[in-house]
Each structure stands twice: as C-alpha cells, then as structure tokens.
C-alpha positions, 0 to 999 in steps of 0.5 A: 508188441515188439518190446522185451524188457531186460533183467528186472524191468516190467512194461506196464500199460497204464489203466485210466480210471473211470472219471466221474464229474460232479457239477458239470466241471470239466477238468483239462487233461493237463490237470488230471492226475496220472494213473497209478494202476496198470496192467503188466504186458511184458516182463524181463527175465529176472534180476541177477544178484551180485553172486550170479544167482537169478531171482525170478520176478514176482509179477507176471504178464496180465497182473494188475498192479499199483505203482508210484506216481512218478515211477518208470519211463514213459514210452510210445509204441504203435500209438500206445503209451507204456511205462517201463520200470523196475519191479521194485517200483511196483507197490502191489498186485491187485487181487480180484476185480 
C-alpha cells in the first residue's frame, strides 16, 4: 500500500460479514448494508493538541474495529476499497475472534 494517513486518521479495510440467505431470497448489492467492521491497515502519527502535545493513537495496524455506518471517506487503491477516517469515528476495538 502506498498510502500513509496524516495526524489522527486511520485507513481501514472493511470486512464483509458472512451472508446467510434464508428461503432462497437473493438481495442485490445495492440493498445490502455496508459493513461496520474493518481491519486497520495504516495509522497516522497521532493528534496534536492546541498546546502542541502529540497524543498517540489507541488503535494500531492489524486491529479489528467497529465504526459508524456513515463514517469515513471511501477510497479505492489498486482495485481495493478502503475507508479513511479519524480515530474518533471508531467506536471500539474487537478483542478475540
């Protein structure tokens, strides 16, 4: 990847959940919910406070996270879809599997 986020921004690869169909109904891609889970693939250097102190990010590369449904900006790089968002748009780090 050739993308390095700045400050408190994070690059996330959305993770598609396993889709279980009941009754043979096929849902078109346009009607599906966007995933709200993803894997952190790159992180910025941290947030700078008004008094010049640097606050490191809590998330790190490889973390699986939950984020808001409409959070971030969608970007495409090398045919892959990613989201770039501020760390504050991430709700939680998913522990375990």
